[in-house]
Legacy VTK file of the C-alpha trace (Angstrom):
# vtk DataFile Version 3.0
C-alpha trace
ASCII
DATASET POLYDATA
POINTS 85 float
123.708 130.527 70.314
120.926 129.629 72.766
120.334 125.963 73.539
116.660 126.541 74.272
114.069 128.602 72.491
110.361 128.990 73.162
107.880 128.656 70.330
104.123 129.096 70.152
101.852 126.853 68.144
100.927 123.206 67.778
103.846 120.820 68.418
102.417 118.259 65.998
102.787 120.778 63.168
106.269 121.870 64.221
109.136 122.273 61.762
111.412 120.454 64.221
113.157 117.309 63.055
112.375 115.460 66.303
109.250 115.497 68.471
109.122 114.208 72.054
106.071 112.528 73.557
106.063 112.350 77.390
104.539 109.000 78.391
103.938 106.965 81.546
105.541 103.563 82.065
102.298 101.785 82.944
100.322 102.283 79.719
97.992 105.019 80.958
97.501 108.176 78.938
97.528 110.834 81.609
98.061 114.009 79.614
96.563 115.703 76.598
99.799 115.821 74.605
100.311 112.046 74.767
96.699 111.488 73.766
97.191 113.698 70.704
100.404 111.888 69.722
98.715 108.493 69.967
95.662 109.651 68.023
97.928 110.909 65.261
100.294 107.892 65.329
98.138 104.816 66.131
100.937 102.331 65.370
103.081 104.090 67.967
100.314 103.609 70.537
100.051 99.890 69.785
103.785 99.409 70.210
103.796 101.586 73.353
101.148 99.360 74.987
103.206 96.275 74.148
106.340 97.847 75.671
104.398 98.709 78.831
102.949 95.186 79.104
106.440 93.688 78.732
107.837 96.231 81.256
110.430 97.513 78.773
110.001 101.141 79.855
111.864 102.762 82.734
111.909 106.481 83.571
114.549 108.315 81.570
114.977 105.571 78.970
114.511 106.827 75.424
112.448 104.926 72.884
112.997 106.155 69.333
109.916 105.427 67.267
110.230 105.433 63.510
107.310 103.901 61.701
106.146 104.037 58.145
105.986 107.541 56.708
102.222 107.397 57.031
102.559 107.281 60.814
105.430 109.717 61.193
104.776 112.745 59.008
105.001 113.566 55.347
108.433 115.118 55.893
109.804 112.054 57.758
110.038 113.450 61.305
111.054 111.131 64.107
108.871 110.853 67.189
110.396 109.963 70.562
108.546 108.585 73.569
110.257 109.418 76.855
109.011 107.616 79.986
108.687 110.155 82.769
107.367 108.194 85.754
LINES 1 86
85 0 1 2 3 4 5 6 7 8 9 10 11 12 13 14 15 16 17 18 19 20 21 22 23 24 25 26 27 28 29 30 31 32 33 34 35 36 37 38 39 40 41 42 43 44 45 46 47 48 49 50 51 52 53 54 55 56 57 58 59 60 61 62 63 64 65 66 67 68 69 70 71 72 73 74 75 76 77 78 79 80 81 82 83 84
């Protein structure tokens, strides 16, 4: 069994149980994927900005975000924000 597989399509409409959002540690949105995540999950963005302001993010530290079903997805997916710099 392969540990990695490549898929084509829109990650926000994926059948995966978990989605990963690459974010910066300083509160800037510097890539299109993060912008799309935050547009789709506005409560996640609000909490992300608070974490950045309080300096709770460090590169490699995982933040598991689980909000109300309205902000996750109808099928209850979990969204992760992973600081990358």
